[in-house]
N, C-alpha and C positions, 0 to 999 in steps of 0.2 A: 414730334417724331414723324417719319414718313408713313404713309398709308400702307405701303408694302411691308414695313416692319410691324405695324400694329396687327395686320392681318396674317402675319407669318406666311407669306406667299412662298411657295416652293416651285421649282421647275416641274412642269407636268400638271400643275393645278388647272382645274376648270372651275372658274369662279362665276357664280350666278348672283346678280344683284336683284333684290326684290323690295317691295314696299314703296315708299314715297319720300319726297323731301330731299332729293339730290342723287338719285341712282346714276343718272347719266354723268353728272359732274364727278361722282366718285369713280366711275368706270374710266373716264378719260384722265382723271388725276392719277389713278393707279397705272394706266397704260403709259403715261408720260414718265413716271418714276422708273418703271421697268425698262422702257426704251432707253432712257439715259444710262441705265446700268448695263446696257448692251444686250438685253433680252430681245427675242423675236416674239412680238405680241400680236395675236389675232383677237379680234372682237366682233361680236354680232349681237343680234337681238332675236328673241323668240316672239316678240310682239311688234310694236311700232315705235320708231324714234323720229323726232323732228329732223327734217332734212338739214337744217342749218347746224344742228349739233353734230351730225355725222361729218359735216364739212370740216370739223376740227381735226379729223384724222388725216395724216399726210397722204394716205392712199385709201380709196374706197373702191371696192370691186363688186359689180353686180354678178350674182351667181344665178344661172338659168337652170336648165334641166340637169346638167352635170357640173361637177366642180372643175374649174380651170386650175388644176393643181400646179401646173408649171408656172402660170402667171402669178399665182399667189406666192409661190416660193421666191420668184424673182423679185416681186414687190417687197416681200419681207426682208430680203437681202439688201435691197436698196433703201427702204424707208424704216425698217424696224418695227413698224406698227401699221397694220392693215385692218380696215373694217369691211366686213362682208355683209351683203344684203341680197334679198331675193328679187325685190322689185320696188318701184317708187309709186307713191300715191300723190300725184301732183295736186289734186284737188284739196287734199288735207295737208299738203306740205310735209308728208311723212314718208319714211321708207319702211318697207315690210321686211321682217327678218327671215332667217332660214327656218325651214321645217325641221322638226326634231330628228328624223332619220338622216338628214343631210349633215347635222352637227356631229353625229356619231361617225359618219364617213370622213368628215373634216379632221377629227381627232386622229383617225387611223392613218390618214394619207398625207397630212401636211406637218412638217417638222417644226412647229412653233414651240416656244418655251412655255407659253401659257395661253389659255383661251378665256377671254372675258365676255360675259353674256348679260345683257339687260333682259331679265326674264319677267318683267312686270310693267304695267302702266298705271298711271294714277291721275291723269288729267291735271298735272302740275300742282296738285294739292300737297300739303306738307306731311300728311299722315294718311295711312291707308289700312283698311280692313278688307281682305280679299273676298271676292265673290266665289261662287262654287267652282267656276272654271279657271280660276286664277290661283297662283301664278303658273307660268309654264316653264318649269325647271327641268332641264335635261337630266336623264338618269346618270349620265357620266360626271355630273357635278361633284367636285371634291370639297368645295367651300361655298356656303350660302351666306350672303351678307344682307340681312334685313336692314333697310335704311328707314330712318324716321327723321323728320325735321323738328328740331327743338322749338321752332317758332310756332308749332301747333299747340304747345302747352299753354294752358289758360285761355285758349280760344274756345268758342262755343263748339260743343260736340254736335255738329250738324253737317248736312251734306255740302254746305258751302265751304267748310273748313276741313272736313275729314271724309275721305272717299269711303263710301259704304258705312257711314256712321250708324245707320239704323241697325245693321247686323250686330255691332258691338253693344248697342242698347238692349236689343232683344236677348242677347246671350247672357248678359250680366245684370240686367235690370238698371243700367245707368239711365239717367234722365236726359233725353235729347234736349239740346240747347244749353245744358249746364257746361261750365268750363271744364276743359280736359285736364284732369289732374295727373301728376306723375304716376300714381298707382294705376290709373286707368290705362295710360299708355303702356306701362310695363306689363300689365296682365294681358293686353292684346299682343304684345311682342312675343311673349313666352307661351301663348296658347297654341297647342298643336294644331288646332283647326283654324287659327287666324294667322298670327305672325310666322308660325313654323309650318304652315300648310304646304304640303308638297315637297318638303325637304327630304332628300334621300337618306335612308338610315345610316349610310356609311359616311355622309358628308359632315364636315365640321361646320359650326355656326358661330359667326362673330357679328354682333349687332353694331351698326354704325349710327350714332346720333349726330346728325349734321346740323349746321347753322347754330352751333353752340358758341357763344362768346368766350373769350379767353379768361374772363373773370366776371364777377357780379352775380346777381340774383338768378339769372337763367342758367348759369353754369351750375349753381347749387341745385337747381331743380333737375337738371340733366343728370347730375350725380345720383340723385334719388331714384330716377328712372333706372339708371344702371344697377344700383343696389337691388332693386326689386326685380329687375329682369333676370339677374343672376341667380334668383331662386331656382330657376329651371336648370338642372344639370346638363340639359341638352345644349345650352349656350355657354361657350367657353370664355367669352370676353365681350366687353362693350367699349367701343372706341368713341371718344367725345372729341369733336373738332369742327372745322369749317373747310369744306372742300375747295372753296374759292379764295382761301387765305393766300396772301402773298408768300408767306414762309411755309414751314412744315405744317401740314393740314391737321394733324392729330395732337390735341393738347394732353389728353390723358387716355390711358388704356386701363379700364377698371376690370380687375380679375378677382377671383376669390382668394382672400387672405384669411388664414385661420391662425388662432393664437394657441400656443402650447405654454401653459402656466406651470412652472416648476415648483411643486409644493410637496415633495416627497421626503425632504431631509429630516434628520433626527434632531437638529437644533441643539447640538451638544454644548455650544458656548452659551446659549440662552438658558439652558437648563429645563426648558419646557418647549412644546411645539410652538414656534413663533407664529405660524400661520393661523393658529387658533387663539392667539391673544386678542383681547378686546381692543377695538379701534375707535369706532364712532357710531353713535346712534344704535347701540346694542349689536353692532356688527363686528365680526372678527376681521382680522387682517386679510384673510383670503377672500372674504365676502367683499371687502372694500376694493381689493384689486380687481375682482371679477366685475363689480359694479361699474368701474371705470371703463373696462373693456367693452361691456355691453353697450355703452353709449356710442361706440365706433361702428356698430352694426357689422361686425365681422361675420364671415360665413360659418365659422365654427369656433368654439372655445373648448379646449380640452385641458382639464386640470389633472396633472400627474400626481398621484398619491403614493405614499409609501408608509412612513412611520405614522401611526394613528390614522390609517386610511379611513376607517369607518367614521371617525369623528370629523374628519375633513369633509367627507361626503355628506354627513348629517348637517354640518354647518352651512353647506351650500344649498341645502333644502330643495326648494322648487325652482331655483334659478335655472334659466335655459342654457346650461352648460353640461358637458360630459366629464365624468371622472374615469380615469384609467389607472389601474394599479401597476406600479413598477416593481416586480419581484426582486430586482437587483439594486434597489435604491441604496443599499449600504455599500455597494461597490461602484465607484465612479459615479457618484450621486447625480451631478448635473448632466454629464454626458449620457449615462444610461437612461435618465428620465427624458432627455430630449429625444433620444432614439425611440423610446417607447411612444412618445407623442407623435413623432413623424410616422411611425408604423400605424397609428390609429387614424390618421387623416385619409380622407377619400381621394380617389384619383382625379376628381374635379378641382382640387385645391391647387392654386398656382404658386403660393408662397406661404411661408410660416413665420409668424412673429413670435420670437422666443422671449417670454415674459417671466421675470422673477416673482415668485409668490410672496416675497416679503418686502414689496415696494408699494404700500398703499398710498404713499405720498406722491407717487409719480405724476408729473404734470401731463395731463392727457393731451394738451395742445402739442406737446413735443411728439407724442406717439402719432397724432394725426399728421404731423409733418413728415414723419417717416413713411407712413402709408402713401401720402401724396407724392413724395419723391419717387417711390416705386411706380406709382401710376403714371408719372410723367416720364418714365424711362431713364431716370438719372443714374440708376444703379440696380444691380441684381442682388447685391448685398447692401443693405442700408442700415446704418447705425447712428444714434445720436452722439454728439460730442460736446463736452463743456470744458472750456479752457484747456483744450488739447487732450483731454482724457475721454476715451470712448466708454460709453455705458450701455445700459439696457433700457428698452428691448432692442433686439437685433432682428432684422428681417432677412430671411434667406429664400431666394427663388428656388423653385423645385429642382432646377438643374444641379444644385449643390447637395441635395438630399442624399444621393448615393454615397458621396464622400463622407458626409456626416454619419451615415449609418455604418460605414466601413471602419470608422475610428475604433480602436480597441483601447486606447489610452489617450491622455491629453485632454483637449477641450475644443469646443467649436471655434475658438479664436485661431486654432491652427489652420483651419480651412480659410478663414478670413485672410490670414497672412499669406496663404498660397495664391490668392487671387486678388491682389491689390487693384488691378485694373477694373474689377467689377464692383469695387467698394465705393459707396457714396456716403459721406458724412453729413449729417444734418445738424446745424447748430441748435443746441437745446436752449429752452427758455430759462432754465435754472439748473442747479446741480442735483436735482432729485433723481436724475438718471444714474448717479454715482452712489447714492445712499441706500443702505438696506438696514435690516434689523438683526444683526448677528448677536449682540450682547444686550443684557438688561439696561445698561447705560445708554446704548444707542436707541433702544426702544423708548426709554423715558425722554430722551432728548427730542426724538421725532414727535412724540405726543405733545411736548411743550411747543415745538415749532408749529405744529398743526393747530394749536390752541385748544387741545383736548385736556390739558391739565392746568 
């Protein structure tokens, strides 16, 4: 996907890039995308940028004591992308950026669509921990993009590989010289005094992990960084990609996905609560379902209870999930339970995975492919399909939640049918997405298939 899509850039945004590992590449990549879309793009820095990098811009204007507003407007009209700077440092082959007051004046007086700012320096190292005076983020910033190079992972945590590595070691007790682990990078990125230092309270934050290969070991390591970075509710998403790639620069956009597990039904055809039936290793059906979901490291798992709610809650014991009671479980069971679950999720959650509580045999590899398709931007409603039949779980992006909550009858499939252009179907590994435990015979059959009888 395009970088502008991953960052959800809007006209009027002021975007500040901080950190290390590709800030300038990201800024120019974003500027190029927006320019091709017909936007009027201004860019500058509040620190220093290499002169040869600024030369990439089709127009660069030196700003002295006062803004040359007329010239900037003319150049924007002619070239679509203009880089502004205050002075040059010929000895260091650097250009010096605008002072903060002048940036505010620029926003007020020049009618650009977006302003991009490189607000940090890092001596070309792949990862950075800021010093006390860094970064220099203008108060007008609406989006902060902390950048980190994935090539810093597994490198020594020292000053040769990480800018200000000593600060990170002092703050967390990490051992200098040990290899940089995904958890260490993530804790630095989400720390309010480190990766989020100086971020205005009103600004959105989207982390960019740059120099991530499209597949392989390092991609998996970068995904782990993203999962652990999203522990902070201050960060809305983590983009994984390579800013110097020949095609679209973002492979995946990792966001918070929560699961709503529907376990409220009366199980009338079964004759007893199917989610409480024994499954494997002294676990009930609902425990087995939740155990599979826990392996996916979702941001939240909410189990919706109704019939025998106390027993279901007791069965889940100390598992790291939440149970929420649906008082209307006997009316419109599935729909009312889904609506109860959506209302229980926090505002930081980007998408909901709707999981049936009676599918302990569900192939977790299929669920992982559903999540991956969403991260890759293939669809905003994602469902698995086997031999032409759509099954569960189904993922809904947050944009569809209002319509799901507004339904008074029918089922979630009505929303799916209304938005076919947003639906992406993932081929399932087997037919487990279609099978459930509605009757005693189905229960016995599934236990035999699972080798439990």
